mmCIF file as Biopython writes it, N, C-alpha, C and O atoms, coordinates in Angstrom:
data_model
#
loop_
_atom_site.group_PDB
_atom_site.id
_atom_site.type_symbol
_atom_site.label_atom_id
_atom_site.label_alt_id
_atom_site.label_comp_id
_atom_site.label_asym_id
_atom_site.label_entity_id
_atom_site.label_seq_id
_atom_site.pdbx_PDB_ins_code
_atom_site.Cartn_x
_atom_site.Cartn_y
_atom_site.Cartn_z
_atom_site.occupancy
_atom_site.B_iso_or_equiv
_atom_site.auth_seq_id
_atom_site.auth_asym_id
_atom_site.pdbx_PDB_model_num
ATOM 1   N N  . UNK A ? 1  ? -55.003 8.680   -50.691 1.0 0.0 1  A 1 
ATOM 2   C CA . UNK A ? 1  ? -56.095 9.109   -49.667 1.0 0.0 1  A 1 
ATOM 3   C C  . UNK A ? 1  ? -56.415 7.476   -48.784 1.0 0.0 1  A 1 
ATOM 4   O O  . UNK A ? 1  ? -57.021 6.477   -49.172 1.0 0.0 1  A 1 
ATOM 5   N N  . UNK A ? 2  ? -55.775 7.746   -47.605 1.0 0.0 2  A 1 
ATOM 6   C CA . UNK A ? 2  ? -56.137 6.808   -46.515 1.0 0.0 2  A 1 
ATOM 7   C C  . UNK A ? 2  ? -57.087 7.302   -45.447 1.0 0.0 2  A 1 
ATOM 8   O O  . UNK A ? 2  ? -57.123 8.355   -44.810 1.0 0.0 2  A 1 
ATOM 9   N N  . UNK A ? 3  ? -58.188 5.728   -45.446 1.0 0.0 3  A 1 
ATOM 10  C CA . UNK A ? 3  ? -59.546 6.990   -45.058 1.0 0.0 3  A 1 
ATOM 11  C C  . UNK A ? 3  ? -59.605 6.367   -43.361 1.0 0.0 3  A 1 
ATOM 12  O O  . UNK A ? 3  ? -60.114 5.252   -43.470 1.0 0.0 3  A 1 
ATOM 13  N N  . UNK A ? 4  ? -59.452 6.499   -42.621 1.0 0.0 4  A 1 
ATOM 14  C CA . UNK A ? 4  ? -59.243 5.994   -40.973 1.0 0.0 4  A 1 
ATOM 15  C C  . UNK A ? 4  ? -60.283 4.558   -41.140 1.0 0.0 4  A 1 
ATOM 16  O O  . UNK A ? 4  ? -61.461 4.858   -41.334 1.0 0.0 4  A 1 
ATOM 17  N N  . UNK A ? 5  ? -60.040 3.330   -41.098 1.0 0.0 5  A 1 
ATOM 18  C CA . UNK A ? 5  ? -60.490 2.534   -40.547 1.0 0.0 5  A 1 
ATOM 19  C C  . UNK A ? 5  ? -60.868 1.759   -42.114 1.0 0.0 5  A 1 
ATOM 20  O O  . UNK A ? 5  ? -61.879 1.100   -42.358 1.0 0.0 5  A 1 
ATOM 21  N N  . UNK A ? 6  ? -59.685 2.078   -43.087 1.0 0.0 6  A 1 
ATOM 22  C CA . UNK A ? 6  ? -59.383 1.960   -44.425 1.0 0.0 6  A 1 
ATOM 23  C C  . UNK A ? 6  ? -60.604 2.216   -45.649 1.0 0.0 6  A 1 
ATOM 24  O O  . UNK A ? 6  ? -60.642 3.389   -46.021 1.0 0.0 6  A 1 
ATOM 25  N N  . UNK A ? 7  ? -61.312 1.559   -46.126 1.0 0.0 7  A 1 
ATOM 26  C CA . UNK A ? 7  ? -62.042 1.466   -46.962 1.0 0.0 7  A 1 
ATOM 27  C C  . UNK A ? 7  ? -63.502 1.878   -46.589 1.0 0.0 7  A 1 
ATOM 28  O O  . UNK A ? 7  ? -64.222 2.751   -47.073 1.0 0.0 7  A 1 
ATOM 29  N N  . UNK A ? 8  ? -63.715 1.006   -45.606 1.0 0.0 8  A 1 
ATOM 30  C CA . UNK A ? 8  ? -65.060 0.437   -45.078 1.0 0.0 8  A 1 
ATOM 31  C C  . UNK A ? 8  ? -65.177 1.386   -44.231 1.0 0.0 8  A 1 
ATOM 32  O O  . UNK A ? 8  ? -66.306 1.434   -43.743 1.0 0.0 8  A 1 
ATOM 33  N N  . UNK A ? 9  ? -64.233 2.407   -43.743 1.0 0.0 9  A 1 
ATOM 34  C CA . UNK A ? 9  ? -64.941 3.569   -42.379 1.0 0.0 9  A 1 
ATOM 35  C C  . UNK A ? 9  ? -63.837 4.522   -43.610 1.0 0.0 9  A 1 
ATOM 36  O O  . UNK A ? 9  ? -62.831 5.068   -43.156 1.0 0.0 9  A 1 
ATOM 37  N N  . UNK A ? 10 ? -64.095 4.609   -44.838 1.0 0.0 10 A 1 
ATOM 38  C CA . UNK A ? 10 ? -64.176 5.614   -45.627 1.0 0.0 10 A 1 
ATOM 39  C C  . UNK A ? 10 ? -65.573 6.923   -45.501 1.0 0.0 10 A 1 
ATOM 40  O O  . UNK A ? 10 ? -66.715 6.800   -45.056 1.0 0.0 10 A 1 
ATOM 41  N N  . UNK A ? 11 ? -64.776 8.279   -46.176 1.0 0.0 11 A 1 
ATOM 42  C CA . UNK A ? 11 ? -65.995 9.269   -46.010 1.0 0.0 11 A 1 
ATOM 43  C C  . UNK A ? 11 ? -67.417 8.291   -46.684 1.0 0.0 11 A 1 
ATOM 44  O O  . UNK A ? 11 ? -67.384 7.128   -47.086 1.0 0.0 11 A 1 
ATOM 45  N N  . UNK A ? 12 ? -68.629 9.259   -46.623 1.0 0.0 12 A 1 
ATOM 46  C CA . UNK A ? 12 ? -69.702 8.782   -47.100 1.0 0.0 12 A 1 
ATOM 47  C C  . UNK A ? 12 ? -69.890 7.236   -46.382 1.0 0.0 12 A 1 
ATOM 48  O O  . UNK A ? 12 ? -70.207 6.456   -47.281 1.0 0.0 12 A 1 
ATOM 49  N N  . UNK A ? 13 ? -69.823 6.718   -45.409 1.0 0.0 13 A 1 
ATOM 50  C CA . UNK A ? 13 ? -69.857 5.230   -45.156 1.0 0.0 13 A 1 
ATOM 51  C C  . UNK A ? 13 ? -71.990 5.516   -44.781 1.0 0.0 13 A 1 
ATOM 52  O O  . UNK A ? 13 ? -72.684 6.451   -44.382 1.0 0.0 13 A 1 
ATOM 53  N N  . UNK A ? 14 ? -72.191 4.313   -45.151 1.0 0.0 14 A 1 
ATOM 54  C CA . UNK A ? 14 ? -73.502 4.316   -44.508 1.0 0.0 14 A 1 
ATOM 55  C C  . UNK A ? 14 ? -73.344 3.238   -43.717 1.0 0.0 14 A 1 
ATOM 56  O O  . UNK A ? 14 ? -74.170 2.388   -44.049 1.0 0.0 14 A 1 
ATOM 57  N N  . UNK A ? 15 ? -72.427 2.752   -42.511 1.0 0.0 15 A 1 
ATOM 58  C CA . UNK A ? 15 ? -72.045 1.892   -41.873 1.0 0.0 15 A 1 
ATOM 59  C C  . UNK A ? 15 ? -70.818 2.352   -40.618 1.0 0.0 15 A 1 
ATOM 60  O O  . UNK A ? 15 ? -69.955 3.181   -40.906 1.0 0.0 15 A 1 
ATOM 61  N N  . UNK A ? 16 ? -70.846 2.025   -39.916 1.0 0.0 16 A 1 
ATOM 62  C CA . UNK A ? 16 ? -69.698 2.789   -38.829 1.0 0.0 16 A 1 
ATOM 63  C C  . UNK A ? 16 ? -68.883 1.311   -39.397 1.0 0.0 16 A 1 
ATOM 64  O O  . UNK A ? 16 ? -69.227 0.270   -39.957 1.0 0.0 16 A 1 
ATOM 65  N N  . UNK A ? 17 ? -67.677 1.885   -38.909 1.0 0.0 17 A 1 
ATOM 66  C CA . UNK A ? 17 ? -66.700 0.921   -38.960 1.0 0.0 17 A 1 
ATOM 67  C C  . UNK A ? 17 ? -66.669 -0.989  -37.457 1.0 0.0 17 A 1 
ATOM 68  O O  . UNK A ? 17 ? -66.202 -2.127  -37.404 1.0 0.0 17 A 1 
ATOM 69  N N  . UNK A ? 18 ? -67.442 -0.119  -36.715 1.0 0.0 18 A 1 
ATOM 70  C CA . UNK A ? 18 ? -67.785 -1.001  -35.473 1.0 0.0 18 A 1 
ATOM 71  C C  . UNK A ? 18 ? -68.566 -2.335  -36.094 1.0 0.0 18 A 1 
ATOM 72  O O  . UNK A ? 18 ? -68.495 -3.543  -35.870 1.0 0.0 18 A 1 
ATOM 73  N N  . UNK A ? 19 ? -69.283 -1.563  -36.915 1.0 0.0 19 A 1 
ATOM 74  C CA . UNK A ? 19 ? -70.739 -2.234  -37.138 1.0 0.0 19 A 1 
ATOM 75  C C  . UNK A ? 19 ? -70.230 -3.159  -38.266 1.0 0.0 19 A 1 
ATOM 76  O O  . UNK A ? 19 ? -70.566 -4.343  -38.292 1.0 0.0 19 A 1 
ATOM 77  N N  . UNK A ? 20 ? -69.419 -2.615  -39.199 1.0 0.0 20 A 1 
ATOM 78  C CA . UNK A ? 20 ? -69.438 -3.183  -40.516 1.0 0.0 20 A 1 
ATOM 79  C C  . UNK A ? 20 ? -68.043 -4.178  -40.070 1.0 0.0 20 A 1 
ATOM 80  O O  . UNK A ? 20 ? -67.425 -4.821  -40.918 1.0 0.0 20 A 1 
ATOM 81  N N  . UNK A ? 21 ? -67.678 -4.173  -38.594 1.0 0.0 21 A 1 
ATOM 82  C CA . UNK A ? 21 ? -66.053 -5.114  -38.692 1.0 0.0 21 A 1 
ATOM 83  C C  . UNK A ? 21 ? -66.206 -6.515  -38.930 1.0 0.0 21 A 1 
ATOM 84  O O  . UNK A ? 21 ? -65.608 -7.255  -39.710 1.0 0.0 21 A 1 
ATOM 85  N N  . UNK A ? 22 ? -67.755 -6.890  -37.540 1.0 0.0 22 A 1 
ATOM 86  C CA . UNK A ? 22 ? -68.242 -8.584  -37.922 1.0 0.0 22 A 1 
ATOM 87  C C  . UNK A ? 22 ? -68.750 -9.093  -39.754 1.0 0.0 22 A 1 
ATOM 88  O O  . UNK A ? 22 ? -68.665 -10.246 -40.176 1.0 0.0 22 A 1 
ATOM 89  N N  . UNK A ? 23 ? -69.242 -7.921  -40.546 1.0 0.0 23 A 1 
ATOM 90  C CA . UNK A ? 23 ? -69.080 -8.638  -41.515 1.0 0.0 23 A 1 
ATOM 91  C C  . UNK A ? 23 ? -67.819 -8.828  -42.112 1.0 0.0 23 A 1 
ATOM 92  O O  . UNK A ? 23 ? -67.425 -9.834  -42.703 1.0 0.0 23 A 1 
ATOM 93  N N  . UNK A ? 24 ? -67.240 -7.809  -41.912 1.0 0.0 24 A 1 
ATOM 94  C CA . UNK A ? 24 ? -65.902 -7.906  -43.223 1.0 0.0 24 A 1 
ATOM 95  C C  . UNK A ? 24 ? -64.849 -9.083  -42.703 1.0 0.0 24 A 1 
ATOM 96  O O  . UNK A ? 24 ? -64.164 -9.820  -43.412 1.0 0.0 24 A 1 
ATOM 97  N N  . UNK A ? 25 ? -64.912 -9.045  -41.530 1.0 0.0 25 A 1 
ATOM 98  C CA . UNK A ? 25 ? -63.990 -10.705 -40.871 1.0 0.0 25 A 1 
ATOM 99  C C  . UNK A ? 25 ? -65.184 -11.618 -41.571 1.0 0.0 25 A 1 
ATOM 100 O O  . UNK A ? 25 ? -64.693 -12.207 -42.533 1.0 0.0 25 A 1 
ATOM 101 N N  . UNK A ? 26 ? -65.964 -11.792 -41.480 1.0 0.0 26 A 1 
ATOM 102 C CA . UNK A ? 26 ? -66.666 -13.034 -42.290 1.0 0.0 26 A 1 
ATOM 103 C C  . UNK A ? 26 ? -66.830 -13.383 -43.873 1.0 0.0 26 A 1 
ATOM 104 O O  . UNK A ? 26 ? -67.251 -14.434 -44.357 1.0 0.0 26 A 1 
ATOM 105 N N  . UNK A ? 27 ? -66.505 -12.536 -44.359 1.0 0.0 27 A 1 
ATOM 106 C CA . UNK A ? 27 ? -66.798 -12.455 -46.066 1.0 0.0 27 A 1 
ATOM 107 C C  . UNK A ? 27 ? -65.120 -12.620 -46.338 1.0 0.0 27 A 1 
ATOM 108 O O  . UNK A ? 27 ? -64.765 -13.116 -47.407 1.0 0.0 27 A 1 
ATOM 109 N N  . UNK A ? 28 ? -64.058 -12.172 -45.295 1.0 0.0 28 A 1 
ATOM 110 C CA . UNK A ? 28 ? -63.218 -12.100 -45.783 1.0 0.0 28 A 1 
ATOM 111 C C  . UNK A ? 28 ? -62.504 -13.933 -45.072 1.0 0.0 28 A 1 
ATOM 112 O O  . UNK A ? 28 ? -61.703 -14.764 -45.499 1.0 0.0 28 A 1 
ATOM 113 N N  . UNK A ? 29 ? -63.107 -13.842 -44.212 1.0 0.0 29 A 1 
ATOM 114 C CA . UNK A ? 29 ? -62.945 -15.787 -44.074 1.0 0.0 29 A 1 
ATOM 115 C C  . UNK A ? 29 ? -63.010 -16.724 -45.330 1.0 0.0 29 A 1 
ATOM 116 O O  . UNK A ? 29 ? -62.304 -17.645 -45.740 1.0 0.0 29 A 1 
ATOM 117 N N  . UNK A ? 30 ? -64.212 -16.072 -45.791 1.0 0.0 30 A 1 
ATOM 118 C CA . UNK A ? 30 ? -64.934 -17.168 -46.971 1.0 0.0 30 A 1 
ATOM 119 C C  . UNK A ? 30 ? -63.711 -16.764 -48.196 1.0 0.0 30 A 1 
ATOM 120 O O  . UNK A ? 30 ? -63.113 -17.558 -48.921 1.0 0.0 30 A 1 
ATOM 121 N N  . UNK A ? 31 ? -63.635 -15.910 -48.166 1.0 0.0 31 A 1 
ATOM 122 C CA . UNK A ? 31 ? -62.829 -15.428 -49.556 1.0 0.0 31 A 1 
ATOM 123 C C  . UNK A ? 31 ? -61.377 -16.110 -49.648 1.0 0.0 31 A 1 
ATOM 124 O O  . UNK A ? 31 ? -60.579 -15.857 -48.745 1.0 0.0 31 A 1 
ATOM 125 N N  . UNK A ? 32 ? -61.034 -16.879 -50.592 1.0 0.0 32 A 1 
ATOM 126 C CA . UNK A ? 32 ? -59.941 -18.080 -50.645 1.0 0.0 32 A 1 
ATOM 127 C C  . UNK A ? 32 ? -58.930 -17.096 -51.135 1.0 0.0 32 A 1 
ATOM 128 O O  . UNK A ? 32 ? -57.764 -17.289 -50.790 1.0 0.0 32 A 1 
ATOM 129 N N  . UNK A ? 33 ? -59.253 -15.902 -52.014 1.0 0.0 33 A 1 
ATOM 130 C CA . UNK A ? 33 ? -57.929 -14.246 -51.886 1.0 0.0 33 A 1 
ATOM 131 C C  . UNK A ? 33 ? -57.833 -13.640 -50.888 1.0 0.0 33 A 1 
ATOM 132 O O  . UNK A ? 33 ? -58.673 -12.866 -50.428 1.0 0.0 33 A 1 
ATOM 133 N N  . UNK A ? 34 ? -56.258 -14.070 -50.205 1.0 0.0 34 A 1 
ATOM 134 C CA . UNK A ? 34 ? -55.821 -13.598 -49.066 1.0 0.0 34 A 1 
ATOM 135 C C  . UNK A ? 34 ? -55.353 -12.358 -49.342 1.0 0.0 34 A 1 
ATOM 136 O O  . UNK A ? 34 ? -55.206 -11.532 -48.442 1.0 0.0 34 A 1 
ATOM 137 N N  . UNK A ? 35 ? -55.156 -12.178 -50.221 1.0 0.0 35 A 1 
ATOM 138 C CA . UNK A ? 35 ? -54.011 -10.737 -50.592 1.0 0.0 35 A 1 
ATOM 139 C C  . UNK A ? 35 ? -54.185 -9.998  -52.276 1.0 0.0 35 A 1 
ATOM 140 O O  . UNK A ? 35 ? -54.377 -10.862 -53.131 1.0 0.0 35 A 1 
ATOM 141 N N  . UNK A ? 36 ? -54.147 -8.826  -52.709 1.0 0.0 36 A 1 
ATOM 142 C CA . UNK A ? 36 ? -53.894 -8.494  -53.174 1.0 0.0 36 A 1 
ATOM 143 C C  . UNK A ? 36 ? -53.336 -9.025  -54.765 1.0 0.0 36 A 1 
ATOM 144 O O  . UNK A ? 36 ? -53.889 -8.800  -55.841 1.0 0.0 36 A 1 
ATOM 145 N N  . UNK A ? 37 ? -52.158 -9.738  -54.533 1.0 0.0 37 A 1 
ATOM 146 C CA . UNK A ? 37 ? -51.156 -10.029 -55.686 1.0 0.0 37 A 1 
ATOM 147 C C  . UNK A ? 37 ? -51.957 -12.016 -55.927 1.0 0.0 37 A 1 
ATOM 148 O O  . UNK A ? 37 ? -51.783 -12.713 -56.927 1.0 0.0 37 A 1 
ATOM 149 N N  . UNK A ? 38 ? -52.697 -12.378 -54.775 1.0 0.0 38 A 1 
ATOM 150 C CA . UNK A ? 38 ? -53.524 -13.691 -55.366 1.0 0.0 38 A 1 
ATOM 151 C C  . UNK A ? 38 ? -54.435 -13.464 -56.963 1.0 0.0 38 A 1 
ATOM 152 O O  . UNK A ? 38 ? -54.792 -14.187 -57.893 1.0 0.0 38 A 1 
ATOM 153 N N  . UNK A ? 39 ? -54.524 -12.056 -56.598 1.0 0.0 39 A 1 
ATOM 154 C CA . UNK A ? 39 ? -55.971 -12.696 -57.940 1.0 0.0 39 A 1 
ATOM 155 C C  . UNK A ? 39 ? -55.260 -12.589 -59.255 1.0 0.0 39 A 1 
ATOM 156 O O  . UNK A ? 39 ? -54.201 -12.052 -59.581 1.0 0.0 39 A 1 
ATOM 157 N N  . UNK A ? 40 ? -56.409 -13.444 -60.081 1.0 0.0 40 A 1 
ATOM 158 C CA . UNK A ? 40 ? -55.895 -13.702 -61.039 1.0 0.0 40 A 1 
ATOM 159 C C  . UNK A ? 40 ? -55.973 -12.612 -62.040 1.0 0.0 40 A 1 
ATOM 160 O O  . UNK A ? 40 ? -54.921 -12.482 -62.665 1.0 0.0 40 A 1 
ATOM 161 N N  . UNK A ? 41 ? -56.544 -12.116 -62.239 1.0 0.0 41 A 1 
ATOM 162 C CA . UNK A ? 41 ? -57.556 -11.003 -62.925 1.0 0.0 41 A 1 
ATOM 163 C C  . UNK A ? 41 ? -55.857 -9.812  -63.093 1.0 0.0 41 A 1 
ATOM 164 O O  . UNK A ? 41 ? -55.697 -9.450  -64.259 1.0 0.0 41 A 1 
ATOM 165 N N  . UNK A ? 42 ? -55.119 -9.455  -62.426 1.0 0.0 42 A 1 
ATOM 166 C CA . UNK A ? 42 ? -53.755 -8.894  -62.614 1.0 0.0 42 A 1 
ATOM 167 C C  . UNK A ? 42 ? -52.633 -8.978  -63.187 1.0 0.0 42 A 1 
ATOM 168 O O  . UNK A ? 42 ? -51.637 -8.264  -63.301 1.0 0.0 42 A 1 
ATOM 169 N N  . UNK A ? 43 ? -53.145 -10.507 -63.709 1.0 0.0 43 A 1 
ATOM 170 C CA . UNK A ? 43 ? -51.939 -11.076 -64.963 1.0 0.0 43 A 1 
ATOM 171 C C  . UNK A ? 43 ? -53.009 -10.215 -66.876 1.0 0.0 43 A 1 
ATOM 172 O O  . UNK A ? 43 ? -52.566 -10.417 -68.007 1.0 0.0 43 A 1 
ATOM 173 N N  . UNK A ? 44 ? -53.812 -9.700  -66.695 1.0 0.0 44 A 1 
ATOM 174 C CA . UNK A ? 44 ? -54.501 -9.327  -67.912 1.0 0.0 44 A 1 
ATOM 175 C C  . UNK A ? 44 ? -53.715 -7.469  -67.692 1.0 0.0 44 A 1 
ATOM 176 O O  . UNK A ? 44 ? -54.360 -6.735  -68.441 1.0 0.0 44 A 1 
ATOM 177 N N  . UNK A ? 45 ? -52.617 -6.650  -66.937 1.0 0.0 45 A 1 
ATOM 178 C CA . UNK A ? 45 ? -52.345 -6.039  -66.571 1.0 0.0 45 A 1 
ATOM 179 C C  . UNK A ? 45 ? -50.368 -5.817  -66.625 1.0 0.0 45 A 1 
ATOM 180 O O  . UNK A ? 45 ? -49.551 -4.930  -66.379 1.0 0.0 45 A 1 
ATOM 181 N N  . UNK A ? 46 ? -50.373 -7.148  -67.075 1.0 0.0 46 A 1 
ATOM 182 C CA . UNK A ? 46 ? -49.009 -7.316  -66.426 1.0 0.0 46 A 1 
ATOM 183 C C  . UNK A ? 46 ? -47.965 -6.445  -67.487 1.0 0.0 46 A 1 
ATOM 184 O O  . UNK A ? 46 ? -46.928 -6.008  -66.990 1.0 0.0 46 A 1 
ATOM 185 N N  . UNK A ? 47 ? -48.240 -6.189  -68.967 1.0 0.0 47 A 1 
ATOM 186 C CA . UNK A ? 47 ? -47.837 -5.461  -70.054 1.0 0.0 47 A 1 
ATOM 187 C C  . UNK A ? 47 ? -48.504 -3.824  -69.504 1.0 0.0 47 A 1 
ATOM 188 O O  . UNK A ? 47 ? -47.794 -2.942  -69.988 1.0 0.0 47 A 1 
ATOM 189 N N  . UNK A ? 48 ? -49.399 -3.367  -68.834 1.0 0.0 48 A 1 
ATOM 190 C CA . UNK A ? 48 ? -49.327 -2.127  -68.783 1.0 0.0 48 A 1 
ATOM 191 C C  . UNK A ? 48 ? -48.201 -1.408  -68.073 1.0 0.0 48 A 1 
ATOM 192 O O  . UNK A ? 48 ? -47.791 -1.665  -66.942 1.0 0.0 48 A 1 
ATOM 193 N N  . UNK A ? 49 ? -47.690 -0.329  -69.018 1.0 0.0 49 A 1 
ATOM 194 C CA . UNK A ? 49 ? -46.114 0.330   -68.584 1.0 0.0 49 A 1 
ATOM 195 C C  . UNK A ? 49 ? -46.920 2.010   -67.857 1.0 0.0 49 A 1 
ATOM 196 O O  . UNK A ? 49 ? -47.214 3.038   -68.468 1.0 0.0 49 A 1 
ATOM 197 N N  . UNK A ? 50 ? -47.051 1.709   -66.517 1.0 0.0 50 A 1 
ATOM 198 C CA . UNK A ? 50 ? -47.157 2.734   -65.435 1.0 0.0 50 A 1 
ATOM 199 C C  . UNK A ? 50 ? -46.341 3.646   -65.362 1.0 0.0 50 A 1 
ATOM 200 O O  . UNK A ? 50 ? -46.670 4.619   -64.683 1.0 0.0 50 A 1 
ATOM 201 N N  . UNK A ? 51 ? -44.643 3.648   -66.215 1.0 0.0 51 A 1 
ATOM 202 C CA . UNK A ? 51 ? -44.032 5.098   -66.265 1.0 0.0 51 A 1 
ATOM 203 C C  . UNK A ? 51 ? -44.155 6.155   -67.244 1.0 0.0 51 A 1 
ATOM 204 O O  . UNK A ? 51 ? -44.396 5.993   -68.440 1.0 0.0 51 A 1 
ATOM 205 N N  . UNK A ? 52 ? -44.013 6.992   -66.783 1.0 0.0 52 A 1 
ATOM 206 C CA . UNK A ? 52 ? -44.802 8.616   -67.491 1.0 0.0 52 A 1 
ATOM 207 C C  . UNK A ? 52 ? -43.482 9.088   -68.123 1.0 0.0 52 A 1 
ATOM 208 O O  . UNK A ? 52 ? -43.438 10.152  -68.741 1.0 0.0 52 A 1 
#
Protein backbone atom coordinates (compact mmCIF):
# COMPACT_ATOMS: atom_id res chain seq x y z
CA UNK A 1 0.00 0.00 0.00
CA UNK A 2 1.35 3.37 -0.94
CA UNK A 3 -0.29 6.46 0.42
CA UNK A 4 -0.19 9.80 -1.37
CA UNK A 5 2.37 11.83 0.55
CA UNK A 6 3.64 8.69 2.31
CA UNK A 7 2.33 7.46 5.65
CA UNK A 8 1.91 11.02 6.90
CA UNK A 9 -0.65 11.81 4.20
CA UNK A 10 -2.37 8.42 4.17
CA UNK A 11 -5.95 7.41 4.95
CA UNK A 12 -7.64 8.76 8.09
CA UNK A 13 -5.07 11.51 8.59
CA UNK A 14 -5.71 14.13 11.21
CA UNK A 15 -3.63 16.77 9.43
CA UNK A 16 -2.98 17.52 5.77
CA UNK A 17 0.39 16.56 4.31
CA UNK A 18 1.18 20.22 3.63
CA UNK A 19 0.64 21.15 7.28
CA UNK A 20 2.56 18.12 8.54
CA UNK A 21 5.54 18.71 6.21
CA UNK A 22 7.24 21.30 8.43
CA UNK A 23 6.89 19.18 11.55
CA UNK A 24 8.19 16.11 9.72
CA UNK A 25 11.25 17.98 8.43
CA UNK A 26 12.00 19.30 11.93
CA UNK A 27 11.67 15.81 13.46
CA UNK A 28 13.81 14.30 10.72
CA UNK A 29 16.63 16.81 11.31
CA UNK A 30 16.65 15.97 15.04
CA UNK A 31 16.91 12.24 14.40
CA UNK A 32 20.31 10.58 14.34
CA UNK A 33 18.86 7.72 12.23
CA UNK A 34 18.65 8.79 8.61
CA UNK A 35 17.55 5.48 7.05
CA UNK A 36 15.65 2.35 7.96
CA UNK A 37 18.83 0.28 7.77
CA UNK A 38 20.58 2.43 10.40
CA UNK A 39 18.15 1.22 13.08
CA UNK A 40 20.02 -1.05 15.51
CA UNK A 41 16.78 -2.86 16.42
CA UNK A 42 17.00 -4.67 13.07
CA UNK A 43 19.75 -6.86 14.54
CA UNK A 44 17.29 -8.87 16.63
CA UNK A 45 15.50 -9.93 13.40
CA UNK A 46 18.66 -11.04 11.57
CA UNK A 47 17.83 -14.77 11.92
CA UNK A 48 14.14 -14.48 10.99
CA UNK A 49 13.42 -16.47 7.84
CA UNK A 50 10.86 -14.67 5.66
CA UNK A 51 10.84 -17.29 2.90
CA UNK A 52 7.83 -19.55 2.59
